[in-house]
C-alpha positions in Angstrom: 3.4 -51.9 -65.7 2.0 -51.7 -69.3 3.5 -49.4 -72.3 1.6 -47.5 -74.6 2.5 -45.7 -78.0 0.1 -43.8 -79.1 -0.3 -41.9 -82.4 -1.2 -38.1 -82.2 -0.4 -36.6 -85.5 -1.3 -33.2 -84.3 2.0 -32.9 -82.2 4.2 -30.3 -84.0 6.4 -28.5 -81.3 7.2 -28.0 -77.6 4.4 -26.5 -76.3 2.7 -29.2 -78.1 4.6 -31.7 -76.4 5.0 -30.2 -72.8 1.0 -29.8 -72.6 0.3 -33.5 -73.8 3.1 -34.6 -71.2 1.3 -32.5 -68.2 -1.5 -33.8 -68.8 -1.1 -37.1 -69.0 1.7 -36.9 -66.3 -0.6 -35.6 -63.8 -3.3 -38.8 -64.5 -3.4 -40.8 -61.1 -1.9 -44.7 -62.6 0.4 -43.5 -65.3 4.4 -43.8 -64.1 5.9 -42.0 -67.0 4.8 -40.0 -69.9 7.6 -39.2 -73.4 5.9 -37.2 -76.4 8.4 -37.3 -78.9 7.5 -34.8 -81.7 9.0 -36.7 -84.6 7.4 -39.1 -84.8 4.6 -37.5 -83.4 4.2 -40.0 -80.6 3.5 -40.2 -76.7 5.0 -43.2 -74.8 2.9 -43.8 -71.6 4.0 -46.1 -69.2 1.2 -46.8 -66.6 -1.2 -49.3 -64.4 -3.9 -50.9 -65.9 -5.1 -52.0 -63.1 -5.1 -47.9 -62.0 -6.4 -46.4 -64.9 -8.0 -47.3 -68.8 -6.8 -46.4 -71.8 -9.8 -44.3 -72.3 -8.9 -42.1 -69.8 -5.3 -41.6 -70.8 -6.4 -40.5 -75.0 -9.4 -38.1 -73.2 -6.7 -36.1 -71.2 -4.9 -36.0 -74.6 -7.6 -34.9 -76.5 -8.5 -32.7 -74.0 -5.7 -30.3 -74.6 -7.1 -30.2 -77.9 -4.7 -33.4 -79.7 -6.5 -35.8 -82.0 -5.5 -39.6 -81.0 -5.1 -42.3 -83.8 -6.9 -45.6 -82.5 -6.2 -48.3 -83.7 
């Protein structure tokens, strides 16, 4: 199991939290997802043999949030 901490500067409210957690949590290979409104981050525990980082990033972006990569 791998762990990832993603910076998502657009997170500002509980709607953001629920939207991202729902989308990422539904992905096959994601074990746990938790959105933190402050400091605007997303923690993801995932199986890197089952899912790519790009898939996780895309799920967040498809909800309308920009991922700060790098």
